[in-house]
C-alpha positions as CSV (number, residue, x, y, z in Angstrom):
1,X,0.0,0.2,0.0
2,X,1.2,3.5,-1.0
3,X,1.8,5.6,2.1
4,X,0.3,8.7,0.2
5,X,-3.3,7.0,0.1
6,X,-4.9,9.7,1.7
7,X,-3.6,12.2,-1.2
8,X,-7.0,13.5,-2.7
9,X,-8.8,16.6,-4.2
10,X,-10.4,17.3,-1.2
11,X,-12.1,20.8,-1.6
12,X,-10.4,20.8,-5.3
13,X,-13.3,18.9,-6.7
14,X,-14.2,20.8,-10.2
15,X,-17.7,22.1,-10.4
16,X,-18.2,20.9,-14.0
17,X,-18.0,22.3,-17.5
18,X,-20.8,24.7,-17.2
19,X,-18.7,27.6,-16.5
20,X,-16.9,27.3,-19.8
21,X,-19.4,27.0,-22.4
22,X,-20.7,30.5,-22.4
23,X,-17.5,32.2,-21.4
24,X,-15.0,30.1,-23.3
25,X,-13.8,32.8,-25.8
26,X,-14.2,35.6,-23.4
27,X,-11.8,33.8,-20.9
28,X,-9.2,33.1,-23.9
29,X,-9.7,37.0,-24.8
30,X,-9.0,37.7,-21.0
31,X,-5.8,35.7,-20.9
32,X,-4.6,37.3,-24.2
33,X,-4.9,34.1,-26.3
34,X,-7.2,35.2,-28.9
35,X,-5.0,38.2,-29.6
36,X,-2.0,35.9,-30.2
37,X,-4.0,33.6,-32.4
38,X,-4.9,36.6,-34.2
39,X,-1.5,38.0,-34.4
40,X,0.3,34.8,-35.3
41,X,-2.1,32.5,-36.7
42,X,-0.6,29.0,-37.8
43,X,2.9,29.9,-36.5
44,X,1.8,30.4,-32.8
45,X,3.6,27.8,-30.6
46,X,0.7,25.8,-29.1
47,X,2.7,22.8,-27.7
48,X,3.1,20.2,-30.6
49,X,6.9,19.7,-29.4
50,X,5.7,18.9,-25.6
51,X,5.0,16.1,-24.0
52,X,2.8,16.8,-20.7
53,X,1.8,14.6,-17.8
54,X,-1.7,15.1,-16.4
55,X,-1.9,14.0,-13.0
56,X,-5.1,13.7,-11.3
57,X,-6.4,12.4,-7.6
58,X,-8.8,9.7,-7.7
59,X,-9.6,6.9,-9.9
60,X,-10.6,7.1,-12.7
61,X,-7.9,9.8,-13.1
62,X,-7.9,10.5,-17.1
63,X,-9.7,12.6,-19.2
64,X,-12.5,11.8,-21.8
65,X,-10.4,12.4,-24.9
66,X,-12.7,10.8,-26.9
67,X,-15.3,13.8,-26.6
68,X,-14.4,15.3,-29.9
69,X,-16.0,18.6,-29.3
70,X,-13.4,19.3,-26.7
71,X,-10.4,17.1,-27.9
72,X,-10.6,16.7,-31.7
73,X,-7.1,14.7,-31.4
74,X,-4.5,15.5,-34.0
75,X,-3.6,12.3,-36.2
76,X,-1.0,10.6,-34.2
77,X,-1.1,12.4,-31.0
78,X,0.0,10.1,-28.4
79,X,-2.1,9.7,-25.4
80,X,-1.4,6.9,-22.6
81,X,-2.8,6.0,-19.4
82,X,-0.5,4.8,-16.5
83,X,-1.1,1.8,-14.3
84,X,-4.8,1.0,-15.2
85,X,-6.4,-2.0,-15.9
86,X,-9.7,-0.2,-17.1
87,X,-10.1,0.6,-20.6
88,X,-9.8,4.1,-21.1
89,X,-12.3,4.6,-23.7
90,X,-15.2,3.2,-21.7
91,X,-14.7,5.5,-18.5
92,X,-13.1,8.7,-17.6
93,X,-13.0,11.5,-14.9
94,X,-15.1,14.9,-15.4
95,X,-12.7,16.7,-13.3
96,X,-9.7,15.5,-15.3
97,X,-11.8,16.0,-18.6
98,X,-12.3,19.8,-17.3
99,X,-8.6,20.2,-16.3
100,X,-7.5,18.8,-19.8
101,X,-10.0,20.9,-21.6
102,X,-8.4,24.2,-19.9
103,X,-4.8,23.0,-20.8
104,X,-5.1,21.5,-24.2
105,X,-8.8,21.3,-25.3
106,X,-9.5,22.7,-28.7
107,X,-12.5,24.5,-27.5
108,X,-11.0,26.8,-24.9
109,X,-7.5,25.1,-24.1
110,X,-4.8,27.7,-23.9
111,X,-2.4,25.2,-25.7
112,X,-4.3,23.0,-27.8
113,X,-1.5,21.7,-29.9
114,X,0.0,19.7,-27.0
115,X,1.9,16.9,-28.7
116,X,1.4,14.2,-26.1
117,X,-0.4,13.7,-23.0
118,X,0.2,11.0,-20.0
119,X,-2.5,10.6,-17.7
120,X,-1.5,9.2,-14.3
121,X,-3.1,9.1,-10.7
122,X,-1.6,11.6,-8.1
123,X,-0.6,8.8,-5.8
124,X,1.0,7.0,-8.3
125,X,2.9,10.2,-9.6
126,X,4.0,10.6,-6.0
127,X,5.1,7.3,-5.5
128,X,5.9,4.6,-8.0
129,X,5.8,6.3,-11.3
130,X,7.3,9.9,-10.6
131,X,8.6,11.0,-7.3
132,X,8.8,7.6,-5.5
133,X,8.4,9.5,-2.3
134,X,8.5,8.1,1.3
135,X,9.0,4.3,0.2
136,X,6.6,1.7,0.7
137,X,4.2,0.2,3.3
138,X,4.6,-3.5,2.6
139,X,2.6,-4.2,5.8
140,X,0.9,-2.2,8.6
141,X,4.0,-0.1,9.9
142,X,6.9,-2.0,8.0
143,X,8.4,0.1,5.4
144,X,11.1,-0.8,2.6
145,X,13.9,0.9,3.7
146,X,16.0,1.7,0.4
147,X,17.0,4.9,-1.2
148,X,14.7,5.3,-4.0
149,X,15.4,5.4,-7.6
150,X,13.6,8.5,-8.8
151,X,12.6,8.4,-12.4
152,X,10.6,10.6,-14.5
153,X,9.7,7.8,-16.9
154,X,7.3,5.2,-15.9
155,X,8.0,1.6,-16.3
156,X,4.3,0.5,-16.8
157,X,2.2,1.8,-19.8
158,X,-1.2,1.5,-21.1
159,X,-2.1,2.2,-24.7
160,X,-4.2,5.1,-25.1
161,X,-6.9,5.8,-27.6
162,X,-4.6,6.2,-30.6
163,X,-3.6,2.7,-30.1
164,X,0.3,3.1,-29.9
165,X,2.6,0.9,-28.9
166,X,2.9,0.5,-24.9
167,X,6.1,2.5,-24.6
168,X,7.0,5.8,-22.6
169,X,6.6,9.0,-24.5
170,X,9.8,10.1,-22.9
171,X,10.6,12.8,-20.1
172,X,7.7,15.2,-19.8
173,X,8.6,18.8,-19.9
174,X,5.5,20.0,-18.2
175,X,3.6,18.3,-15.3
176,X,0.1,19.4,-14.2
177,X,-1.4,19.1,-10.7
178,X,-4.7,20.2,-10.2
179,X,-4.8,18.5,-6.6
180,X,-3.6,19.1,-3.2
181,X,-3.7,17.0,0.0
182,X,-1.3,15.2,2.6
183,X,-0.4,11.8,3.2
184,X,-1.1,12.5,7.0
185,X,2.6,12.4,8.1
186,X,5.1,15.1,7.9
187,X,8.2,13.5,6.9
188,X,6.3,11.8,3.9
189,X,5.0,15.2,2.7
190,X,8.5,17.1,3.4
191,X,10.2,14.1,1.1
192,X,7.5,14.7,-1.5
193,X,8.1,18.1,-1.8
194,X,12.0,17.5,-2.1
195,X,11.5,15.2,-4.7
196,X,9.1,17.6,-6.6
197,X,12.0,20.2,-6.4
198,X,14.5,17.4,-7.3
199,X,12.5,16.7,-10.6
200,X,12.3,20.2,-11.6
201,X,16.1,21.0,-11.0
202,X,17.4,17.6,-12.3
203,X,15.5,17.0,-15.6
204,X,14.3,20.8,-16.4
205,X,10.7,19.7,-15.8
206,X,8.1,22.6,-15.1
207,X,5.6,21.6,-12.5
208,X,2.6,23.8,-12.0
209,X,0.3,23.0,-9.0
210,X,-2.8,24.5,-7.4
211,X,-2.6,25.9,-4.1
212,X,-6.0,24.7,-2.8
213,X,-9.5,26.2,-2.9
214,X,-10.2,26.7,0.9
215,X,-9.1,30.0,2.5
216,X,-6.3,30.3,4.9
217,X,-2.8,28.1,4.8
218,X,-2.2,26.0,1.6
219,X,-2.4,22.3,1.7
220,X,1.0,20.6,2.5
221,X,1.7,19.0,-1.1
222,X,2.4,20.3,-3.9
223,X,2.2,23.8,-4.0
224,X,4.5,24.3,-0.9
225,X,7.4,23.0,-3.2
226,X,10.1,25.7,-3.8
227,X,10.6,24.9,-7.7
228,X,6.8,24.4,-8.8
229,X,4.8,27.2,-10.1
230,X,1.7,27.5,-7.4
231,X,-1.4,28.9,-8.7
232,X,-4.0,30.6,-6.9
233,X,-7.3,32.8,-7.7
234,X,-7.8,36.6,-7.8
235,X,-11.1,36.9,-6.2
236,X,-12.7,33.6,-5.0
237,X,-11.3,32.1,-2.0
238,X,-8.3,30.2,-2.2
239,X,-5.1,29.1,-0.2
240,X,-2.6,31.8,0.2
241,X,-0.1,33.2,2.8
242,X,3.2,31.6,3.6
243,X,4.8,28.1,3.8
244,X,4.8,26.2,7.3
245,X,6.3,22.8,5.6
246,X,10.1,22.1,5.1
247,X,11.1,25.9,5.5
248,X,8.4,28.5,6.5
249,X,7.8,32.1,5.6
250,X,7.9,31.6,2.0
251,X,5.2,33.0,-0.4
252,X,3.3,30.3,-1.6
253,X,1.2,32.0,-4.5
254,X,3.3,32.6,-7.5
255,X,0.4,33.6,-9.9
256,X,-3.4,33.5,-10.2
257,X,-5.6,32.7,-12.9
258,X,-9.2,33.8,-13.5
259,X,-11.5,31.0,-12.4
260,X,-13.9,29.9,-9.6
261,X,-11.6,27.0,-8.5
262,X,-7.9,26.5,-8.6
263,X,-8.3,23.0,-10.4
264,X,-9.4,25.3,-13.6
265,X,-7.0,27.9,-12.9
266,X,-3.7,25.6,-12.7
267,X,-4.3,24.2,-16.2
268,X,-4.4,27.8,-17.6
269,X,-1.1,28.5,-16.5
270,X,0.3,24.9,-17.4
271,X,-1.1,25.8,-20.9
272,X,0.8,29.0,-21.0
273,X,4.0,27.3,-20.0
274,X,3.2,24.7,-22.7
275,X,3.1,27.4,-25.1
276,X,6.6,29.1,-23.9
277,X,8.3,25.8,-23.8
278,X,7.1,24.8,-27.2
279,X,8.2,28.2,-28.6
280,X,11.7,27.8,-27.2
281,X,12.1,24.1,-28.5
282,X,11.4,25.2,-31.8
283,X,13.5,28.5,-32.0
284,X,17.1,27.8,-31.6
285,X,17.7,31.5,-30.5
286,X,15.6,30.9,-27.5
287,X,16.7,27.4,-26.5
288,X,17.6,28.4,-22.8
289,X,13.7,29.9,-22.6
290,X,12.7,26.4,-21.8
291,X,14.4,26.1,-18.6
292,X,11.8,25.9,-15.8
293,X,13.4,28.9,-14.2
294,X,12.9,31.1,-17.1
295,X,9.6,29.9,-17.7
296,X,8.5,30.6,-14.1
297,X,10.1,34.2,-14.4
298,X,8.7,35.0,-17.6
299,X,5.2,34.0,-16.8
300,X,5.2,36.2,-13.3
301,X,7.1,39.3,-15.2
302,X,4.2,38.9,-17.8
303,X,1.3,38.9,-14.8
304,X,-1.1,41.8,-14.7
305,X,-0.9,43.7,-11.4
306,X,-4.0,45.0,-9.6
307,X,-4.5,48.7,-9.9
308,X,-3.8,49.4,-6.2
309,X,-0.7,47.0,-6.3
310,X,2.4,49.1,-4.4
311,X,6.0,49.5,-5.1
312,X,8.3,47.6,-2.6
313,X,8.5,49.4,0.7
314,X,9.1,48.2,4.2
315,X,5.3,47.7,4.9
316,X,2.6,47.4,2.0
317,X,-1.0,46.3,2.0
318,X,-1.1,45.0,-1.5
319,X,1.9,44.0,-3.4
320,X,5.7,43.1,-2.0
321,X,7.9,44.5,0.6
322,X,11.7,44.5,0.5
323,X,11.6,41.2,1.9
324,X,8.6,39.8,0.7
325,X,9.0,39.5,-3.2
326,X,5.2,38.7,-3.9
327,X,1.5,39.5,-2.6
328,X,0.3,37.0,-0.3
329,X,-2.7,36.3,-2.3
330,X,-2.1,37.3,-5.7
331,X,1.7,36.4,-5.9
332,X,3.0,38.3,-9.1
333,X,-0.3,39.2,-10.4
334,X,-2.7,37.7,-12.7
335,X,-2.0,35.4,-15.7
336,X,-1.7,37.1,-19.3
337,X,-0.4,34.5,-21.8
338,X,-0.1,37.0,-24.5
339,X,2.5,39.5,-22.3
340,X,4.5,36.3,-21.3
341,X,4.5,35.1,-24.8
342,X,5.7,38.2,-26.4
343,X,8.2,38.5,-23.6
344,X,9.9,34.9,-24.6
345,X,9.9,35.9,-28.1
346,X,11.9,39.4,-27.4
347,X,14.8,36.9,-26.8
348,X,17.6,36.1,-24.3
349,X,19.7,39.1,-23.1
350,X,23.4,39.6,-22.4
351,X,24.5,41.3,-19.0
352,X,25.9,44.9,-19.5
353,X,24.3,45.2,-23.2
354,X,21.5,47.7,-23.3
355,X,18.2,46.3,-23.8
356,X,14.7,48.2,-24.4
357,X,11.0,46.9,-23.7
358,X,11.6,43.5,-22.5
359,X,13.9,40.3,-22.3
360,X,15.3,37.5,-20.1
361,X,18.4,35.6,-19.4
362,X,19.1,32.4,-18.1
363,X,22.2,33.5,-16.4
364,X,24.5,32.2,-13.5
365,X,26.1,34.6,-10.6
366,X,29.4,35.5,-10.6
367,X,31.8,37.5,-8.1
368,X,29.9,40.3,-7.4
369,X,26.7,41.8,-8.7
370,X,25.6,41.1,-12.4
371,X,24.0,44.1,-14.2
372,X,21.4,44.2,-17.0
373,X,21.1,47.8,-18.6
374,X,17.5,48.6,-19.5
375,X,16.3,51.7,-21.6
376,X,13.1,53.3,-21.1
377,X,11.9,55.9,-23.6
378,X,8.1,56.2,-22.5
379,X,7.7,58.9,-19.6
380,X,5.8,57.1,-17.0
381,X,6.5,53.7,-17.8
382,X,6.2,50.7,-15.5
383,X,9.1,48.0,-14.9
384,X,8.5,44.7,-13.7
385,X,11.5,42.3,-12.9
386,X,11.5,38.7,-11.8
387,X,14.5,36.4,-10.8
388,X,13.8,32.6,-10.1
389,X,16.3,29.7,-9.1
390,X,15.9,26.4,-7.9
391,X,16.3,24.8,-4.6
392,X,18.5,21.9,-4.9
393,X,17.9,18.4,-3.0
394,X,20.4,15.7,-3.1
395,X,24.0,16.1,-3.6
396,X,24.5,18.4,-6.9
397,X,28.0,16.8,-7.2
398,X,26.6,13.3,-7.7
399,X,25.8,13.3,-11.5
400,X,22.5,11.0,-10.9
401,X,21.8,11.8,-7.2
402,X,20.7,8.3,-6.9
403,X,23.1,7.5,-4.6
404,X,21.9,6.0,-0.9
405,X,24.1,8.9,0.5
406,X,21.6,11.6,-0.7
407,X,18.9,10.3,1.6
408,X,18.5,10.3,5.3
409,X,16.4,7.5,7.2
410,X,14.4,9.3,10.0
411,X,11.9,7.1,11.7
412,X,12.5,4.4,9.3
413,X,11.7,6.0,6.3
414,X,13.7,7.7,3.5
415,X,14.0,11.4,3.2
416,X,15.8,13.1,0.6
417,X,18.3,15.5,1.7
418,X,17.9,19.3,1.1
419,X,20.9,21.6,0.5
420,X,21.0,25.3,2.0
421,X,18.8,27.7,-0.3
422,X,21.2,30.1,-2.6
423,X,20.4,33.6,-1.2
424,X,20.0,35.7,-4.4
425,X,19.3,39.6,-4.4
426,X,17.4,41.4,-6.9
427,X,17.8,45.4,-7.2
428,X,17.1,48.2,-9.8
429,X,19.2,51.2,-9.8
430,X,19.3,54.4,-11.7
431,X,22.4,54.9,-14.0
432,X,24.7,57.8,-15.3
433,X,23.2,57.1,-18.9
434,X,25.6,54.7,-20.0
435,X,26.4,51.9,-17.5
436,X,27.4,53.1,-14.2
437,X,24.7,52.3,-11.5
438,X,23.9,55.1,-9.0
439,X,21.2,55.0,-6.8
440,X,19.0,52.0,-6.0
441,X,15.2,52.5,-6.6
442,X,13.8,49.3,-5.0
443,X,15.2,46.1,-3.7
444,X,13.7,42.5,-3.4
445,X,16.1,40.6,-0.6
446,X,14.0,37.9,0.8
447,X,16.3,35.5,2.7
448,X,13.7,32.4,2.4
449,X,12.1,32.7,-1.2
450,X,13.7,31.5,-4.3
451,X,12.0,33.9,-6.2
452,X,12.9,37.9,-6.1
453,X,10.3,40.4,-7.7
454,X,10.3,44.0,-8.1
455,X,7.6,46.2,-9.8
456,X,8.0,49.9,-10.0
457,X,5.5,52.6,-11.6
458,X,6.0,55.7,-13.5
459,X,9.8,55.6,-14.4
460,X,11.1,58.8,-16.1
461,X,12.9,58.2,-19.5
462,X,16.3,57.2,-18.9
463,X,18.7,53.8,-18.5
464,X,18.4,51.8,-15.7
465,X,20.3,48.6,-14.2
466,X,19.0,45.8,-12.8
467,X,21.6,44.0,-10.5
468,X,21.5,40.4,-9.5
469,X,24.0,39.2,-6.6
470,X,24.3,35.9,-4.7
471,X,26.6,33.0,-4.2
472,X,28.5,32.6,-7.2
473,X,27.5,29.6,-9.8
474,X,24.0,29.7,-8.9
475,X,21.9,29.5,-12.2
476,X,19.0,31.7,-12.5
477,X,16.2,33.0,-15.0
478,X,15.7,36.8,-15.1
479,X,13.2,38.5,-16.9
480,X,12.0,42.2,-17.1
481,X,9.2,44.3,-19.0
482,X,9.1,48.1,-19.5
483,X,5.4,48.9,-20.4
484,X,4.3,52.5,-20.8
485,X,1.4,53.6,-18.8
486,X,-0.7,54.8,-21.9
487,X,0.1,53.1,-25.2
488,X,-2.0,55.7,-27.1
489,X,0.2,57.6,-29.9
490,X,3.0,54.9,-30.0
491,X,3.3,53.5,-33.7
492,X,4.1,50.0,-34.4
493,X,6.9,51.2,-35.9
494,X,8.6,52.7,-32.6
495,X,7.1,49.8,-30.6
496,X,8.9,46.8,-33.0
497,X,7.8,43.3,-32.9
498,X,8.7,42.7,-29.3
499,X,6.6,45.6,-28.0
500,X,3.6,44.7,-29.8
501,X,1.6,43.4,-26.8
502,X,1.9,46.8,-25.1
503,X,-1.2,48.1,-26.7
504,X,-3.1,45.3,-25.1
505,X,-2.0,46.0,-21.5
506,X,-4.4,47.1,-18.8
507,X,-4.5,47.0,-15.1
508,X,-6.9,45.2,-13.1
509,X,-9.1,46.7,-10.5
510,X,-8.3,46.4,-6.9
511,X,-9.4,43.4,-4.9
């Protein structure tokens, strides 16, 4: 019996498909997807190069992909179900169907071109076929105590609707977790979070997880992992606040998406991540953009702020502080797929080389501070910057991190070791107009989070410097976006390709 047998949807049960039939296109318009579709047409990256894992609590745990009104499968698109003896064409989960429809459904999915999907139970993902968390309970109170072999490729597969051979599709690039819960044993939950971080860091997999629908502290698993993108809701009650498991005080919510529940909000963010990864996969110049640190940073920088968001100060009501990088309820803001896509498309930047409008980098800290130069030619522009890096679990000097030395055995059960979190800091400076930083305008210097975030409003015309500092050798994803407060009068010739999304920017109302 797997120790995570109590891991379940709990309050995350999806209310059904009714909410999408009347407002599907409106939702895609709010997210900026229809804008991208009109702008790029058939060249828009919608996920064809990406394999995704849809993990679901409960049984059955697979979507009804035979529903051709939601999922007219592309010819040959692989669909596989893991570890079930039930024919997936004869039964399915309504919750999984709704989650899949928001992620890659043709009618209202954010990334309808997803190249392949693997459905598996959340408990199977946490134990046998994904994270191998906690060992196995072979009889009441008796556990196998051996260092788990953490593998992202499940050894047991069942053919799906396309009749493909029973073979793994390969390592996924994105995983959706529209569920939350707990094993009921703290050490098991901690181990699960550490293994999720491990999977992101070792294999470059982006994991997107809902934080839960009940107001108050988030459930233990999976949103409290350091390296996942944790999704909440902008208005309706959902979990928020700070972590209390395996390191306390971190802001849990990274980003929010418009929905009535986090089960549906999560695959919207997963769909946006799928688009970014697909774009990076298909564009050699953007190859570093499929790194989960960059994906997380770009999604958060592209998010839309509430109208009453404040700049970082020592105390704020809505927004961030110098030591708290994100809003406790809204994270970095509300998902805007178009802004994130244009930001990824703008390309990777280089330290000390001036850049305007937007850009991102997969960088590595050196000795001292690394500077990125940003030009603003729009009076009253708003600047958003996000820095993200991974928490490292297991021995980073072990090529596989499979060795038994990577695990401790508290109370007779396996627990993946965790290394001290690298403490990176982020600042924005004025400059002398060339390359010399002068006055610090804002800082994000949390000692417990593995993201830093700055939002500044109404910046004068001029050159600014974004500074990144921390222990040398830490890989990070950094992105910035400079958006004018009013886009009227800005011609497409002035904005250029990277800035065409500006005309669609708007601020949300307050909470």
